[in-house]
C-alpha positions in Angstrom: 9.5 -4.7 24.9 13.0 -3.3 24.3 12.0 -0.1 22.4 11.9 3.5 23.6 9.0 4.9 21.8 5.7 3.3 20.9 5.2 4.5 17.3 2.3 2.1 16.5 0.3 3.3 19.5 -0.3 6.8 18.1 -0.9 5.6 14.5 -4.4 7.1 14.4 -2.9 10.6 15.1 -0.5 10.2 12.2 -3.3 9.0 9.9 -5.5 11.9 10.9 -2.7 14.5 10.3 -2.0 13.0 6.8 -5.7 12.7 6.1 -6.3 16.4 6.8 -3.3 17.4 4.6 -4.6 15.2 1.8 -8.1 16.6 2.1 -6.9 20.2 2.0 -4.8 19.3 -1.0 -7.8 17.8 -2.8 -10.0 20.9 -2.1 -7.2 23.2 -3.3 -6.8 21.2 -6.5 -10.5 21.2 -7.1 -10.9 25.0 -6.5 -7.6 26.4 -7.7 -5.9 23.6 -9.7 -2.2 23.9 -10.4 -0.4 27.0 -11.6 1.0 25.4 -14.8 4.0 26.9 -16.3 4.7 27.4 -20.0 6.0 23.8 -20.2 2.5 22.5 -19.7 0.3 24.9 -21.5 0.4 27.2 -24.5 2.5 30.3 -23.9 5.8 32.1 -24.4 8.6 32.8 -22.0 11.1 35.6 -22.8 14.3 36.4 -20.9 15.3 40.0 -21.6 19.0 40.7 -20.8 19.0 44.4 -19.9 22.3 44.4 -17.9 21.0 47.0 -15.5 18.5 47.4 -12.8 14.8 47.6 -13.7 11.3 47.7 -12.2 8.4 45.6 -13.2 6.3 48.6 -14.0 8.8 49.8 -16.7 8.9 46.3 -18.3 5.1 46.2 -18.6 5.0 49.7 -20.0 7.7 48.9 -22.6 5.9 45.8 -23.7 2.8 47.8 -24.2 4.8 50.2 -26.4 6.1 47.2 -28.3 2.6 46.0 -28.9 1.6 49.3 -30.3 4.7 49.5 -32.5 4.0 46.0 -33.8 0.5 46.8 -34.7 1.6 49.9 -36.5 4.0 47.7 -38.6 1.0 45.6 -39.7 1.7 42.5 -37.4 -1.7 41.0 -36.7 -3.0 39.4 -33.4 -0.4 41.0 -31.2 -1.1 40.8 -27.4 2.0 41.5 -25.2 0.1 41.5 -21.8 2.4 39.4 -19.6 1.1 37.2 -16.8 4.4 37.3 -14.9 7.3 39.7 -14.9 10.1 38.9 -12.5 13.9 39.1 -12.0 16.0 36.0 -13.0 17.3 34.9 -9.6 20.2 37.0 -8.3 20.9 38.4 -11.8 19.5 42.0 -11.5 19.9 42.7 -15.2 17.7 39.9 -16.6 13.9 40.2 -16.7 11.8 37.0 -17.1 8.5 37.6 -18.8 5.8 35.0 -19.2 2.8 35.2 -21.5 -0.1 32.8 -21.3 -0.6 33.2 -25.1 1.8 32.2 -27.9 3.7 35.3 -29.1 4.3 35.7 -32.9 8.0 35.5 -33.6 7.8 38.6 -35.8 7.2 40.6 -32.7 10.5 39.7 -31.1 12.6 42.2 -33.1 10.1 44.9 -32.2 10.4 44.1 -28.5 14.2 44.1 -28.7 14.2 47.5 -30.5 11.8 49.1 -27.9 13.9 47.9 -25.0 17.2 49.0 -26.7 15.7 52.5 -27.1 15.5 52.7 -23.3 18.3 50.6 -21.9 20.9 50.6 -24.7 22.2 48.4 -27.5 23.4 45.7 -25.1 19.8 44.5 -24.7 19.2 40.9 -26.0 16.5 38.4 -25.4 15.9 34.6 -25.5 12.5 33.1 -26.3 11.0 29.7 -25.4 7.6 28.7 -26.7 5.3 25.8 -26.1 2.1 25.2 -28.1 -1.0 23.5 -26.5 -0.3 20.1 -28.2 3.3 19.9 -26.9 2.2 21.0 -23.5 -0.5 18.3 -23.2 2.1 15.7 -24.4 4.6 16.7 -21.8 1.9 16.5 -19.0 0.8 13.0 -20.3 4.4 11.7 -20.4 5.1 13.1 -16.9 2.0 11.3 -15.5 3.1 8.0 -17.2 6.6 8.4 -15.9 5.3 8.5 -12.3 2.9 5.7 -12.9 5.4 3.3 -14.5 7.9 4.1 -11.7 5.3 3.2 -9.1 4.4 0.0 -10.8 8.1 -1.0 -11.0 8.5 -0.3 -7.3 5.5 -2.5 -6.4 6.8 -5.4 -8.5 10.4 -5.1 -7.2 9.4 -4.7 -3.5 6.9 -7.6 -3.8 9.6 -9.9 -5.1 12.3 -8.8 -2.6 9.9 -8.6 0.4 6.2 -9.3 0.1 3.2 -7.8 -1.6 2.0 -5.9 1.5 5.4 -4.1 1.7 5.1 -3.1 -2.0 1.6 -1.6 -1.6 2.3 0.3 1.6 5.5 1.6 0.2 3.5 3.1 -2.8 0.9 4.5 -0.4 3.7 6.4 1.4 5.2 7.4 -1.9 2.0 8.9 -3.2 1.5 10.6 0.2 4.8 12.4 -0.3 4.2 13.3 -4.0 0.7 14.5 -3.3 1.9 16.5 -0.2 4.2 18.5 -2.5 1.6 19.0 -5.2 -0.9 20.2 -2.6 1.5 22.8 -1.2 2.3 24.1 -4.7 -1.4 24.3 -5.4 -2.1 26.2 -2.1 0.8 28.6 -2.6 0.1 29.0 -6.3 3.7 28.2 -7.2 4.5 27.5 -10.8 4.6 23.9 -12.0 7.1 23.2 -14.8 9.4 20.4 -15.9 11.8 20.9 -13.1 8.9 20.3 -10.7 8.3 16.9 -12.4 12.0 16.2 -12.0 11.7 17.0 -8.3 8.7 14.7 -7.9 10.6 11.8 -9.5 13.6 12.5 -7.2 11.3 12.5 -4.2 9.8 9.2 -5.3 13.3 7.6 -5.4 14.4 9.0 -2.1 11.1 8.2 -0.3 11.2 4.5 -1.4 14.8 4.2 -0.3 14.1 5.4 3.3 11.0 3.1 3.5 12.9 0.1 2.2 15.6 0.5 4.9 12.8 0.3 7.6 11.1 -2.6 5.9 14.4 -4.5 5.6 14.9 -4.1 9.4 11.4 -5.3 10.0 12.0 -8.4 7.9 15.2 -9.2 9.8 13.5 -8.8 13.2 10.7 -11.1 12.0 13.2 -13.8 11.4 14.6 -13.4 14.9 11.2 -13.4 16.7 8.2 -15.7 16.7 5.3 -14.0 15.1 1.9 -15.5 15.9 -0.5 -12.5 16.4 -1.0 -8.9 15.7 0.6 -7.8 18.9 3.8 -9.5 17.9 3.8 -7.5 14.6 3.3 -4.3 16.5 6.2 -5.0 18.8 8.5 -5.8 15.8 7.5 -2.6 14.0 8.2 -0.5 17.1 11.6 -2.2 17.7 12.6 -1.8 14.0 11.5 1.9 13.9 13.5 2.7 17.1 16.5 0.8 15.7 16.4 2.8 12.4 15.3 6.1 13.7 18.7 7.7 14.2 19.7 6.5 10.7 16.6 7.9 9.1 16.9 11.3 10.8 20.6 11.6 10.0 20.2 10.7 6.4 17.2 13.0 6.0 18.9 16.0 7.6 22.0 15.5 5.5 20.1 15.6 2.2 17.8 18.3 3.6 20.7 20.7 4.3 21.8 20.3 0.6 18.3 21.0 -0.7 18.0 24.0 1.6 21.4 25.3 0.3 20.0 25.0 -3.2 16.9 26.8 -2.3 18.6 29.7 -0.5 21.7 30.1 -2.8 20.5 28.7 -6.1 19.1 30.7 -9.0 15.5 31.5 -9.8 15.4 28.7 -12.4 15.8 26.0 -9.7 13.9 27.8 -6.9 10.7 25.7 -7.2 12.7 22.6 -7.9 14.7 22.9 -4.6 11.6 23.9 -2.7 9.8 20.8 -3.9 12.8 18.7 -2.8 12.8 20.3 0.7 9.0 19.6 1.1 9.4 16.1 -0.3 12.3 15.2 1.9 10.4 16.3 5.0 7.3 14.4 3.9 9.4 11.3 2.9 11.1 11.0 6.3 7.7 11.4 8.0 5.8 8.9 5.8 8.4 6.2 6.0 8.3 6.2 9.8 4.7 7.2 10.6 2.7 6.0 7.6 4.3 3.1 5.7 5.3 0.9 8.7 2.1 1.4 10.8 -0.1 0.7 7.7 1.8 -2.5 7.0 1.6 -3.6 10.7 -2.1 -3.0 10.7 -2.6 -5.0 7.5 -0.3 -7.8 8.5 -1.7 -8.0 12.0 -5.3 -8.3 10.7 -4.3 -11.1 8.4 -2.6 -13.0 11.2 -5.6 -12.7 13.5 -7.9 -13.9 10.7 -5.7 -17.0 10.2 -5.6 -17.6 13.9 -9.4 -17.5 14.4 -10.3 -19.1 11.1 -10.3 -22.8 12.3 -12.6 -21.8 15.2 -15.0 -20.1 12.9 -15.2 -23.1 10.6 -15.7 -25.5 13.4 
């Protein structure tokens, strides 16, 4: 055995760690669900460009004044109670206000006028609105995007390698995606379209890292005689040790970039970059500690079945 670390030996520990994380994620999703943004449910998002410092309390108070003024003008069904009020990244003069309900467009001039009365004529606002039908359609298309991508990966990997490689690669892929989803559910972070973009990016990165390891396993299988499960375990350990430095270096390089985006990027891509950071960490972990050991376990059992099958039949 010419490898330094026996990855396969501790496979049960890796599986238990991942199993616990998956279980916590499932419990969190069942209890709390996801904090869906305006992209996936009915609601309105307004960016108010104040061009000076503000506090959340003042924003909420002015919205209440705008609600009262709108009702006095005869606008019906006005509710300007925001679910979220925050600053737009590092831009101190822009307030991002999110409403869980759809805001009547007739109210926007009233909001602008109320804010201008306090902060000046430079105040302006931008509105984005999604109704329930569009929100459900976006969520459905996002689900199908991940599903079709996964199916394509299974087909491609099965053709280029073998079916077992394709299935275990998808298991690792879903492990990474679900890990990010579970963290966002636990921390109650907002899920929007940029989050879906991050998940699809993670899917592409995770499969790339896994394929590199699988390719080395395939090459080593050509160079060694494989007759039983123990031979498969040795090949997996050799391959993982040979690709370990490459996997770590690649993951760290991309991780530094994602961390820079998270730290220095604006509020609009904060959750996107955080999802990338979590996905990159999980992707490096699953490629080494989940995908390869699962494949070795599956392949080894099949080899042992073939080995003992003639004896059973006789």
